[in-house]
Each structure stands twice: as C-alpha cells, then as structure tokens.
C-alpha positions in Angstrom: -35.1 8.2 27.4 -33.4 9.2 24.1 -30.2 9.9 26.0 -30.2 6.4 27.5 -30.8 4.9 24.0 -27.8 6.9 22.6 -25.6 5.7 25.5 -26.6 2.1 24.8 -25.9 2.5 21.1 -22.5 4.0 21.9 -21.6 1.2 24.3 -22.8 -1.4 21.8 -20.8 0.1 18.9 -17.6 0.1 21.0 -18.1 -3.6 22.0 -19.1 -4.6 18.5 -15.9 -3.0 17.0 -13.8 -4.6 19.7 -15.1 -8.2 19.4 -16.0 -8.2 15.7 -13.1 -6.5 13.8 -13.0 -5.7 10.2 -12.6 -8.7 7.8 -9.3 -9.5 6.2 -9.3 -8.1 2.7 -11.1 -5.0 1.3 -13.6 -7.0 -0.6 -15.3 -10.3 -1.1 -13.1 -11.3 -4.1 -10.0 -10.7 -2.0 -11.2 -13.0 0.7 -12.1 -15.6 -2.0 -8.6 -15.3 -3.5 -7.1 -15.7 0.0 -9.1 -18.9 0.6 -8.1 -20.3 -2.9 -4.5 -19.4 -2.2 -4.5 -21.2 1.1 -6.1 -24.3 -0.4 -3.4 -24.5 -3.2 -0.6 -23.5 -0.8 -1.3 -26.3 1.7 -2.0 -28.9 -0.9 1.1 -28.2 -3.0 3.3 -28.0 0.1 2.0 -31.3 1.5 2.4 -33.1 -1.9 5.9 -31.8 -2.6 7.1 -32.6 0.9 5.6 -36.1 0.6 7.4 -36.7 -2.7 10.7 -35.1 -1.6 10.9 -37.2 1.5 9.7 -40.4 -0.1 6.3 -40.7 1.6 4.4 -40.5 -1.7 1.5 -38.4 -2.8 -1.0 -40.2 -0.6 1.1 -39.4 2.6 1.8 -35.6 2.7 4.2 -34.5 5.4 2.7 -31.4 7.1 2.7 -29.9 10.6 -0.5 -28.4 12.0 0.9 -24.8 12.5 1.3 -24.5 8.7 -2.5 -23.8 8.6 -2.0 -20.7 10.7 1.0 -19.6 8.6 -1.3 -20.0 5.5 -3.8 -17.6 7.0 -1.2 -14.9 7.3 0.4 -15.5 4.0 -2.7 -15.6 1.9 -5.2 -13.4 3.9 -3.0 -10.6 5.1 0.1 -10.6 2.9 0.9 -7.0 3.7 1.3 -7.8 7.4 4.9 -7.5 8.8 4.2 -10.9 10.5 3.6 -12.5 7.0 6.8 -11.5 5.3 9.2 -14.3 4.1 11.8 -13.8 6.8 9.1 -13.6 9.5 7.5 -16.8 8.4 10.6 -19.0 7.7 12.7 -17.5 10.5 9.9 -17.5 13.0 8.9 -21.1 12.4 12.5 -22.5 12.4 13.7 -20.4 15.3 10.6 -21.4 17.4 11.2 -25.1 16.5 14.8 -24.9 17.6 13.8 -23.2 20.9 11.1 -25.8 21.5 13.5 -28.7 20.9 16.1 -27.1 23.2 13.6 -26.6 26.0 12.2 -30.1 25.6 15.8 -31.5 26.0 16.5 -29.4 29.1 13.2 -29.4 31.1 11.7 -32.7 31.9 8.4 -31.3 33.3 6.1 -30.9 30.3 4.0 -28.1 31.8 6.9 -26.0 32.7 8.6 -26.8 29.4 5.5 -25.8 27.4 5.4 -22.4 29.1 9.1 -21.8 28.7 9.1 -22.9 25.1 6.4 -20.4 24.1 7.9 -17.5 26.1 11.4 -18.1 24.9 10.2 -18.6 21.3 8.6 -15.1 21.4 11.8 -13.6 22.8 14.0 -15.3 20.2 11.7 -14.3 17.3 11.7 -10.7 18.6 15.5 -10.8 18.9 15.9 -12.0 15.3 13.2 -9.7 14.0 11.1 -12.6 12.7 8.0 -12.5 14.9 5.4 -14.9 13.5 2.4 -16.0 15.6 2.4 -19.7 14.4 5.9 -19.9 15.8 4.4 -20.0 19.3 2.3 -23.0 18.2 5.3 -24.8 16.8 7.3 -24.3 20.0 4.4 -25.6 22.0 3.6 -28.6 19.8 7.3 -29.5 19.7 7.4 -29.8 23.5 4.0 -31.6 23.8 5.1 -34.0 21.1 8.3 -34.9 23.0 6.4 -37.2 25.4 8.0 -40.2 23.7 11.4 -38.5 23.6 12.6 -35.0 22.4 12.9 -34.7 18.6 16.3 -34.2 17.0 17.3 -30.7 16.1 17.0 -31.7 12.4 13.2 -31.6 13.0 13.4 -27.8 12.9 14.6 -28.0 9.3 12.8 -31.1 8.0 9.9 -31.0 8.0 9.3 -27.6 9.6 11.8 -25.6 7.5 10.9 -27.4 4.3 7.1 -27.0 4.9 7.6 -23.3 5.6 9.9 -22.6 2.6 7.6 -24.4 0.2 4.6 -22.6 1.5 6.3 -19.2 1.2 7.4 -20.0 -2.4 3.8 -21.0 -3.3 2.6 -17.7 -1.7 5.0 -15.6 -3.7 3.9 -17.3 -7.0 0.2 -17.0 -6.1 0.4 -13.3 -5.2 2.4 -12.6 -8.4 -0.4 -14.2 -10.4 -3.1 -12.4 -8.4 -1.4 -9.1 -8.9 -0.6 -8.5 -5.2 2.5 -6.9 -3.8 4.3 -9.8 -2.0 6.8 -9.8 -0.5 5.3 -6.6 0.6 7.2 -3.4 -0.4 5.6 -0.1 0.4 4.7 1.6 -2.8 6.5 5.0 -3.3 4.8 7.7 -5.3 7.2 8.5 -8.1 8.6 12.1 -8.1 7.6 14.1 -11.2 11.2 15.5 -11.2 13.0 12.2 -10.7 14.3 13.2 -7.3 14.1 11.5 -3.9 11.8 14.1 -2.5 8.1 13.1 -2.4 5.4 15.3 -3.9 4.7 18.4 -1.6 1.4 17.0 -0.5 3.1 13.8 0.7 5.8 15.4 2.8 3.8 15.7 6.0 3.4 13.8 8.2 6.8 12.2 7.7 7.6 8.6 8.4 9.4 9.7 11.6 6.2 11.4 12.7 4.3 8.1 12.2 7.0 6.2 14.1 6.8 8.7 17.0 3.0 8.5 17.0 3.0 4.7 17.1 5.5 4.8 20.0 3.3 7.2 21.9 0.2 5.1 21.2 1.7 2.4 23.4 0.0 -0.7 22.0 1.8 -2.7 19.2 -0.1 -2.6 15.9 0.3 -5.1 13.2 1.1 -2.5 10.5 4.2 -1.1 9.0 4.8 2.6 9.7 5.4 3.3 6.0 2.1 1.5 5.1 0.3 3.6 7.7 1.8 6.8 6.2 0.4 5.9 2.8 -3.0 5.1 4.2 -3.0 8.4 6.2 -2.1 10.5 3.1 -4.9 8.8 1.1 -7.4 9.5 3.9 -6.2 13.2 4.0 -6.6 13.5 0.3 -10.1 12.0 0.3 -11.1 14.4 3.1 -9.7 17.4 1.2 -11.6 16.3 -2.0 -14.8 15.9 0.0 -14.3 19.3 1.6 -13.9 21.1 -1.8 -16.3 18.9 -3.7 -19.0 21.6 -4.3 -16.5 24.1 -5.7 -16.3 23.8 -9.5 -13.5 24.6 -12.0 -15.7 27.2 -13.6 -15.8 29.2 -10.4 -12.0 29.6 -10.0 -10.7 29.5 -13.6 -9.1 32.5 -15.4 -11.3 33.4 -18.4 -9.1 35.8 -20.3 -6.6 33.2 -21.4 -3.6 34.0 -23.6 -3.1 31.2 -26.1 -1.2 30.4 -29.3 -2.0 28.7 -32.6 -0.4 25.4 -33.3 1.1 26.8 -36.6 2.8 29.7 -35.0 6.6 29.8 -34.8 8.2 28.6 -31.6 10.0 31.9 -31.3 6.7 33.8 -30.9 5.6 31.4 -28.1 9.0 31.9 -26.4 8.6 35.7 -26.6 5.0 35.6 -25.4 6.0 33.4 -22.3 8.8 35.8 -21.5 7.0 39.1 -22.0 3.8 38.1 -20.2 5.7 36.1 -17.4 3.6 33.0 -18.1 4.2 29.4 -17.2 1.9 27.9 -19.8 0.2 28.7 -23.1 -2.8 26.6 -24.4 -2.2 25.6 -28.0 -5.2 25.8 -30.3 -5.9 24.6 -33.8 -7.5 26.8 -36.5 -11.0 26.1 -35.2 -10.0 27.1 -31.6 -10.0 23.6 -30.2 -7.3 22.9 -27.6 -4.6 20.6 -29.0 -1.8 21.0 -26.4 0.1 23.2 -24.0 3.5 24.9 -24.1 5.6 25.8 -21.1 9.2 26.9 -20.5 10.4 23.2 -20.4 8.8 22.5 -23.8 10.9 25.3 -25.4 14.0 23.1 -25.1 12.5 20.7 -27.7 13.5 20.8 -31.3 10.9 22.2 -33.7 10.0 25.2 -35.8 6.2 25.4 -35.1 4.4 25.3 -31.8 2.7 22.0 -32.6 6.2 20.4 -32.8 7.0 21.1 -29.2 3.6 21.1 -27.5 2.8 18.7 -24.6 -0.4 16.8 -24.1 -2.9 19.0 -22.1 -4.7 18.1 -18.9 -8.3 19.2 -19.8 -11.3 19.5 -17.5 -14.8 21.0 -17.9 -16.3 24.0 -16.1 -18.5 21.7 -13.9 -15.6 19.5 -12.9 -15.2 19.7 -9.1 -12.0 21.5 -8.0 -11.3 18.5 -5.8 -10.4 16.6 -8.9 -7.4 18.9 -9.4 -5.9 18.3 -6.1 -3.9 15.2 -7.0 -2.7 16.1 -10.5 -1.8 19.8 -9.7 0.0 19.0 -6.4 1.9 15.9 -7.6 4.5 17.9 -9.4 3.6 16.6 -12.9 1.1 19.3 -14.0 1.2 23.1 -13.6 -2.2 23.8 -15.1 -5.6 22.5 -16.1 -7.2 23.8 -19.3 -11.0 24.2 -19.1 -12.8 23.2 -22.3 -16.4 22.7 -23.4 -17.9 19.6 -25.0 -16.4 20.6 -28.4 -12.9 21.0 -26.8 -13.1 24.8 -27.2 -11.0 26.8 -24.8 -13.1 28.3 -21.9 -10.5 29.0 -19.2 -7.3 28.0 -17.4 -6.6 27.0 -13.8 -3.0 27.2 -12.5 -1.5 25.9 -9.3 -1.8 29.5 -8.0 -5.5 29.5 -8.7 -5.9 26.2 -6.9 -3.9 27.3 -3.9 -6.0 30.5 -3.6 -9.2 28.6 -3.8 -8.1 26.1 -1.1 -6.8 29.0 1.1 -10.1 30.8 0.9 -12.0 27.6 1.9 -9.6 27.1 4.8 
C-alpha cells in the first residue's frame, strides 16, 4: 500500500512540475516590479505613439501583441527572446512576412498558417526569435480581410510601438537595478587576466553548449547564463558538503608572525628563510592588524605596517565552507584565525584548504 502511495506521489510531482512551472522572478517583489514595469511600459508607449502620430492622448495607437512583448521584457528580461534585437527585429520581420503573405495568398486560412510558419523561419534566420512575432504575423493576415496593409505598417505602428516599449524597458530596468540588455556577468580575475578563477574553469562554456545540443529540446536560456547558474549550484553543494568542518580543525596553530613596527627587511628575510607566502602582522598587544606576502614587499616603506595588506580574518568556529569562495577566487592566499579580541589563533592557507577538501572527498 505504501509503495502505491509513493508511486502516486511520484506521478503527481512529475505532472505538477510539467503543468505548473516555476513563477517568473525569484521573489514576490520581482514579480511586482515586472507588473509595474509592464503597466508603465504599455501606458507610455501608447501615449507617445498617440502624440507622435497625431491621435492625441485619448487615442493611443497600440497593437495587441505588444502585451505579449511586455511580458517578456518586464517579467523575464534575461531571456534570449527578450533582448532588444529579438524584440524589435522579431516584431518587424514578422509583420513584413505577414504583409507579404497577405498580398500573395488570397485564402485567409492558408495565409494565416503560412504567415506564422514563415515568420518563425525568418526570425530564426535573422537571429531575432520573439514569440509575439507569431501573433503579429497572424493578426496582420487576419486583419487584411478589408485589404492587405501597406508595408509601412510594419514600421508604423509596429516598429514604433516596439522601439518605444524597448526604450521604456531599458530605462525601467536601469532604475530597478536589473541587467538589461542582458549581459552575462563575468567574475573578475584577481590577476587582471582573461582566465577565470580556477574553480570556474570547468565545465567550460563549450561543455555547456555540447550538453544543450545533446539534450535535444530547445531551452529558453543562454549557455553562458546556464554556466553561471551551474557554478553557483556546485559551489553551494560544496559548501553544504563541508559545512560541519570548522576552521579551528584545519588551521595551523604554530604561526610565524611579525610586529607592525619591525623593519621591512626583517619580514623579507623571514619570508625567504622560512619559505612562507604570508606573515600575519600584529600590534604590540598581539592583535592582528594586517598580513604581508611577497607581493607586499614591492611597496615603499620602512616598517612592516607601511606595506601590510588588509587581512581576511575568520574565527575558529567559522565553517570551512566559508573559505571556498575567497581562497579559490585568486584574491586571497590565506585566512587568519582570530578570537573575539582579534588575537592571533591560527592560519589557514590554500594548501590547508585543499588538503581538507581532498580528505573529505
């Protein structure tokens, strides 16, 4: 009986996820912003078109598929289907196709089918696939019962409507702090090179492209975006896997340090003789004030305090998982473990972290 219940639950979960997908936007406020943006976008586009074409404020000139374009522009601005060229190019190209088909094919049913199919082909050819374009091609044919519209209809009002809506969307997303037109964020290299941080090098973008190709079905997501999401998921999984291990369990306790008033020459000699990559810098009371490494030695100064860098400090009970991002991003080589009074308790290097992760693996 319990096995039957589990089977029913499994089937229900599959159907539920298939027919009720995840909502657009990660949170309620994002959905509220999307709705507000669509209200403003359609209102401003209609009013401006009415004024520019002489219809007046009371008679906005809008075409129905602009509502569908607004959904993509304001609810899912990261979608490849919602980028400016996709929106403007898709709508205008589809309108031109619809007008052409309406002029060539007298049977409206045949013309409607051809217009939608040819619009999809044309948008794919010009790399401007935009779902509302299919609606524009269809409505252009159906609206040609009293005579096919002129080709200028593809530019006014369709092109004008679309361009104004995209401009409003760009302004709205800039104010809302969104990344639109969407550019995949690149993690800056700590060494100012084109190579990503070591933890971000696999899987590569080509690996993602190959996996999407092998998947078979087309997904409404950019491969570079998918790579970012996958890396974030991997990092979260790694942090969860090492969450119980603390810094106090893997730190070095016999730490060589220098005082902030010591000469730089002494710090240089100590780094060289002991083959060290970092030296915690302490004040007279023993509190951590900074860290000195080989790169800091190139700075001008007579005392250690003059060349020391800001330290990355943690506590003994800090989870090791918290070190994964800073110590694998290329910007930090060590984490200094302190107590509540900032007194030195230990040091964790990239080697310590690598050893801990390897043992867990």
